[in-house]
C-alpha positions, -999 to +999 in steps of 0.1 A: +414+064-023+411+085-054+383+108-064+357+095-088+365+102-125+337+126-127+356+150-105+384+152-130+367+163-162+363+199-151+371+217-182+352+196-208+319+177-210+313+173-173+317+210-165+291+218-192+267+190-180+268+202-144+257+237-154+227+224-175+204+221-146+209+258-139+199+266-175+169+243-175+134+249-163+123+213-156+135+177-157+125+172-194+145+203-206+175+192-185+175+157-201+171+171-236+201+194-230+222+166-217+216+142-246+223+169-272+256+178-255+267+142-250+259+132-286+280+161-298+310+154-275+309+116-281+306+122-318+276+099-322+243+103-341+222+092-311+223+097-274+192+086-254+183+086-217+159+060-203+147+064-167+131+039-144+094+044-137+079+044-102+073+007-104+112+002-104+108-023-132+100-003-164+125+017-184+109+046-204+126+067-231+126+102-216+150+121-239+168+115-272+190+132-297+188+113-329+158+090-324+123+099-335+106+125-312+074+104-314+092+077-295+099+098-264+075+089-236+061+060-256+089+035-259+093+014-227+107-020-217+112-040-186+146-043-169+164-071-187+144-065-219+163-054-250+199-042-250+190-011-229+173-033-203+203-057-204+226-029-194+203-020-164+199-056-154+236-065-156+247-031-140+275-029-165+283-013-199+269-031-230+289-024-262+277-041-293+283-039-331+254-047-354+230-047-324+200-059-345+218-093-348+221-097-310+196-122-295+186-097-268+179-069-294+143-056-293+130-035-322+107-005-316+091+008-348+086+042-333+124+049-329+136+043-364+168+028-350+173+000-375+197+023-394+222+023-365+250-002-364+267+003-330+253+005-295+268+014-262+246+015-230+258+026-196+236+021-165+227+051-142+226+046-105+212+064-074+236+050-049+234+012-057+198+014-070+192+014-108+180+048-121+181+043-158+204+039-188+223+064-211+229+049-245+247+061-277+243+048-312+261+053-345+252+048-382+287+035-389+298+002-374+321+013-345+342-006-320+339+014-288+373+016-272+379+012-235+386+049-233+352+058-249+334+034-225+353+049-196+344+084-208+307+076-211+307+059-177+322+090-162+295+111-179+268+086-167+279+091-131+275+129-134+242+125-153+228+103-124+235+131-099+219+157-121+189+136-128+184+131-090+187+168-084+165+177-113+138+153-101+139+168-066+134+203-081+107+190-105+090+173-076+090+205-056+077+225-085+049+200-092+039+200-055+041+238-054+018+241-085-006+216-069-007+237-037-012+269-057-040+253-076-056+241-043-052+276-029-069+291-059-098+267-057-101+272-020-101+310-025-127+308-052-149+285-030-146+309+000-153+339-021-185+323-033-193+318+004-181+353+013-155+338+037-119+352+040-089+330+034-068+325+065-033+340+057-012+310+068-035+282+058-017+270+027+018+258+033+048+266+010+074+244-004+098+258-029+134+259-042+151+292-048+183+297-067+213+320-063+250+324-069+275+304-048+297+326-027+312+298-005+304+261-010+289+236+014+256+219+024+238+228+057+203+226+070+184+241+099+159+268+109+158+301+091+170+332+110+154+361+090+170+395+095+142+421+092+144+453+072+165+480+090+158+515+098+159+535+066+157+569+049+124+564+031+102+586+053+127+615+059+114+649+048+133+682+044+119+697+075+126+733+065+130+759+091+146+738+118+168+753+145+203+752+128+225+752+159+204+725+176+206+703+144+244+708+142+248+696+178+224+667+172+245+658+141+278+660+159+265+639+188+253+612+164+287+612+145+306+609+178+284+580+190+288+563+156+326+566+158+326+549+193+304+521+180+327+516+150+357+513+173+338+487+192+330+468+160+366+469+148+378+456+182+352+428+182+360+416+147+398+417+153+394+395+184+370+370+168+385+369+133+416+389+125+429+424+121+425+420+083+388+413+086+384+442+110+402+466+087+370+476+070+358+494+102+391+513+102+381+527+067+346+534+082+363+555+109+382+574+082+350+583+065+334+594+098+365+616+104+366+629+068+364+667+068+348+668+033+320+644+044+314+663+076+315+697+058+288+686+033+266+675+061+270+709+079+263+728+047+229+711+043+221+718+080+232+755+076+208+758+047+179+750+072+175+713+066+172+687+094+202+665+102+185+633+089+177+650+057+212+663+053+225+628+060+202+612+034+211+637+007+249+635+012+249+598+015+228+594-017+255+614-036+283+592-023+263+559-030+254+570-065+290+580-072+302+546-060+275+527-079+286+543-112+322+531-110+332+504-134+355+486-109+335+459-090+353+464-058+347+501-058+310+497-067+306+475-037+319+502-014+284+518-018+274+492+008+299+506+033+284+541+029+249+525+035+262+508+066+277+540+080+246+559+072+223+534+088+243+537+121+244+575+120+207+577+114+199+553+142+218+575+166+202+606+152+166+594+158+174+577+191+170+541+179+197+516+186+206+493+157+187+461+161+209+430+161+192+397+155+196+375+185+204+340+174+194+314+201+202+283+181+222+274+150+205+282+117+206+297+082+208+335+082+186+352+055+187+389+048+182+414+020+218+424+025+243+417+052+265+447+061+299+445+077+285+457+111+259+429+109+287+403+106+306+420+134+276+420+158+261+385+150+271+354+169+290+335+143+288+302+162+250+302+155+253+309+118+254+276+097+249+293+064+241+327+048+216+337+021+212+372+007+189+388-019+217+412-028+240+397-054+275+410-046+300+381-042+329+403-032+312+423-004+330+425+029+303+405+046+309+376+021+347+379+025+342+376+062+319+346+057+346+329+037+371+335+064+347+317+088+341+289+063+303+295+063+284+282+032+268+312+014+248+320-017+239+355-029+214+370-054+185+348-042+155+368-055+124+367-034+141+350-004+128+374+022+092+370+010+094+332+006+109+323+039+093+328+073+113+330+106+122+295+119+110+278+087+130+246+079+155+253+051+183+234+033+211+254+019+229+236-009+257+261-016+274+236-039+246+240-066+234+274-054+200+262-042+179+270-011+151+246-003+123+261+017+100+238+038+115+208+019+095+177+014+104+146+034+122+129+005+143+161+000+152+162+037+161+125+035+183+130+005+202+159+019+205+142+054+223+113+036+245+138+017+255+156+049+262+123+066+283+111+036+302+144+037+308+141+074+321+105+070+344+115+042+358+144+062+364+120+091+382+096+069+403+122+053+410+136+087+431+105+094+457+118+069+460+153+084+490+146+106+506+119+083+534+129+059+525+131+023+542+103+004+536+080-025+528+043-021+565+034-023+576+060+003+586+090-020+582+121+001+560+149-013+556+183+004+522+199+005+519+235+015+489+258+017+479+289-003+468+316+022+456+352+020+442+360+054+453+354+090+421+333+094+435+309+068+463+298+093+440+277+114+424+262+083+458+253+069+470+238+102+438+218+106+444+202+072+481+193+078+498+219+057+536+220+059+539+258+058+528+282+031+538+278-006+520+311-016+510+339+007+489+364-013+497+397+004+472+418-017+442+406+003+451+427+034+457+457+012+422+452-004+404+452+030+419+485+041+412+521+035+448+530+026+483+514+023+493+497+055+526+511+069+557+490+075+549+482+112+513+471+104+527+448+076+554+435+098+529+425+126+507+408+100+535+388+083+549+380+117+516+365+128+515+342+097+552+332+101+548+324+138+515+306+131+533+279+111+559+272+138+591+266+119+576+256+085+586+279+057+563+307+045+567+320+010+555+356+008+546+369-026+549+406-030+519+428-040+501+415-070+474+441-078+459+451-112+440+428-135+410+417-114+424+430-081+420+467-075+427+489-045+400+516-038+426+541-026+451+535-054+445+553-087+446+528-116+443+539-152+416+524-174+431+497-196+416+478-225+434+446-214+443+449-177+455+413-174+484+422-198+487+457-186+501+477-156+499+451-128+518+430-103+556+436-101+553+463-128+533+485-104+556+477-076+587+487-095+570+520-106+561+527-070+594+520-053+585+535-019+555+512-015+575+482-028+604+490-004+581+493+025+567+459+019+601+443+014+614+458+046+584+444+065+589+409+050+626+410+060+617+420+095+592+392+098+618+368+087+635+368+121+605+349+135+608+319+112+618+307+078+606+331+051+610+331+013+604+362-008+586+357-041+582+382-070+552+378-093+548+382-131+585+383-138+592+385-176+630+392-178+663+396-161+660+434-158+630+430-134+647+404-113+678+425-109+657+456-100+639+435-073+672+422-060+686+458-058+655+469-038+661+440-014+697+452-009+684+488-003+658+475+022+685+456+041+707+487+043+678+508+055+670+483+083+706+480+092+710+518+096+679+519+118+692+491+139+661+469+132+667+431+132+659+414+099+664+381+081+697+380+062+702+360+030+665+354+026+658+330-004+645+349-034+622+334-060+602+343-091+568+332-103+570+314-137+536+325-152+543+343-185+558+328-217+588+351-215+598+336-181+595+301-196+619+310-224+643+328-200+642+301-173+679+290-176+690+326-172+665+334-144+676+303-125+711+318-122+696+349-105+673+334-079+670+306-054+637+290-064+609+290-089+572+290-082+552+276-111+520+297-112+500+274-134+466+294-133+481+324-151+507+304-171+479+284-188+459+316-195+489+334-211+503+303-229+469+295-245+456+331-248+424+320-230+408+338-201+393+311-180+367+336-166+355+344-202+327+319-211+334+324-248+370+310-246+371+291-213+369+258-231+404+266-245+418+269-210+432+234-208+458+222-183+464+191-203+473+209-235+505+193-248+522+227-249+514+232-212+528+198-202+560+204-222+565+238-206+561+224-171+586+196-179+611+220-194+610+245-166+612+217-140+643+203-158+660+237-156+653+240-119+666+204-112+697+208-133+707+240-116+698+228-081+670+254-076+639+249-055+606+243-073+570+246-060+539+243-082+510+266-072+477+265-088+447+243-094+468+216-112+483+208-078+449+197-063+436+177-093+446+140-093+444+139-131+473+163-134+490+155-102+500+120-115+519+137-144+535+163-122+548+138-097+560+117-127+580+147-140+598+149-107+580+178-089+580+172-052+565+204-037+530+217-042+509+245-028+471+244-029+440+255-010+443+238+024+411+217+023+425+198-006+456+186+014+441+156+032+425+142+000+457+147-019+476+128+008+451+100+005+455+099-033+493+099-031+493+070-007+478+048-035+501+061-062+534+044-070+563+065-083+568+040-112+533+045-123+536+083-122+568+082-142+553+059-168+522+082-171+545+112-175+565+095-202+534+084-221+516+118-221+547+136-233+545+115-265+509+125-272+499+154-295+464+163-284+447+170-251+418+146-257+443+117-260+461+129-229+429+131-209+415+097-220+448+080-211+450+097-177+414+088-169+423+052-177+453+054-154+432+068-125+404+043-131+428+014-130+445+029-100+412+032-082+405-005-090+439-015-078+455-026-110+480-012-135+468+000-169+482-019-199 
């Protein structure tokens, strides 16, 4: 079964529509934003949305771009009345030229629509129940094509979801306003009677918004983590006994070191050594002579140990907070975490750990790494924080555990009482507090639907990936942490197509040595039990920085000193990693992949380093994998042009489509000003993928495509049709990709690839592929 078409318009209209609710303040504003956007994208003079009233019989005009503003809220009709009512009644699109000549046409003087000569109406549904109609009109007579009808149907599906969500939020706001009004009136009445207002008399029901850190939908009681012991009340305490304070300080530092060792061990056992590595860096700080000397100097000047700690930590935290690099800025949290534990030991208070007795949603102003280490993860269904850092260690650990999380939720601690009923929608970034019954019902249905779909897709986990006619496709997983192994295996991955080795480096306080890297790579290789693991060498720079590795400030870091360029300029670090990978290769099939290659000189330099690494290991008598397959990432235009020559130097190509699209189209997909130009269906991108694939096939080289294109059915059809048979993707996409492939015939994929290669613009390509997938979903071939 394929995904709905709405899931495949990610970079155009639907992506923009799905963000409108975040930019709107109420349902009316949401609808107005939608009709304006759709009219522009569909190139029509009018777009209108009619919604069904509470009587479930009357359609009322709620928003329009192009019709008279006076008509909004006034024009209404029964289901079956007029062309709009006809679309709702028939539950199908209605496309008509010269609508005023149609027998079902109904004229409304308020709209001024007699000047429009084409009409297309698409029904909106909430499940199978009518919700309304979205309609477009044009001044010119226009025959709406099947592609245009399909496109608006796709938009209608997304609009329905957004209207439902907006109505939920609007309903909650209305009820909240009503309760606030009631509370004010009650307070005024009691004041006049000189009676106090009981604190908990008026209930609360609200919806709070934040930024998605890890998606998912969960519900349950709120576990509220109270404020921790802090520095706010610490005074200088001049004239203290210096030697006594020094001993007190040393005792607290030693106790904190022991606690940190315990936390590191606990996280390593429950998650992985990678996730525990942050506590190793905490230990380094606790052992750092400069840090300790600064504390002692403050005490020697006659200040108390808590005051010395507060002053020194403030300097560190301020220094971190001023740094431009996001990763380094967030290390201020680590200093706060360390300081909190030292202070607790100084004043004789053990750090309070929230005891979770039942599964629920964890709420906190901020969750520090030691919190995540000490909490019972089995009882955490979701995470909500007021702090807004998406790349904090706590969030990284939550992702490793697969826990839905949102951050930057202002006012959460004040709005949510312990054990309050909450719903965390980490798909849209919303937290519902004390939700109304209809909200609970809607999300219960959503959770059930998700559970059923996961169970259905689970049937494909252990089945081979193949097309309808039996053509074998290999689906591997992208991994970055040891904890990803279980996730990949649970989803039926056939090994690893891309192991991003920079993540373990980012979680540590310094470069891991050869033995540490070997143990880490060995764990991944053995975890996949005979399936190949493709290990990409260090890819830092750009948006990935290491706190302990000095990196120059660059105006354009994505095209600067990064990836293999850094590795080749730091040959000792590079050689250490290659040696560790070769050592891990004796425990299972390993392939070695070099990123961001732009020419033969780099490939040959990398090959020379591999030869040197082999010689080093041979001299030391250490077993290693011999004749390990070597590959290059094809992700910059120069590599595309040099593909025939590169193929003669390596054993396989990895098509890194995420970066390749950015570099080919000069469009940073994370930059909202140009993200619309980041287009996987641009004809130039499709031609490049075809040409590079042809080079690999003609020279008998392996080829694996990594990137988001692998997990999108819209592009996967074309890629399979081009002849690509190996893909690497986030593991959760594997079962649904297997399900999609089981409905796809190789003939259809080849025909689709041939057709799109004749097309000259991406809109034409997208419309055609949407038609292919819609027909495939309905079980028939497109004509």
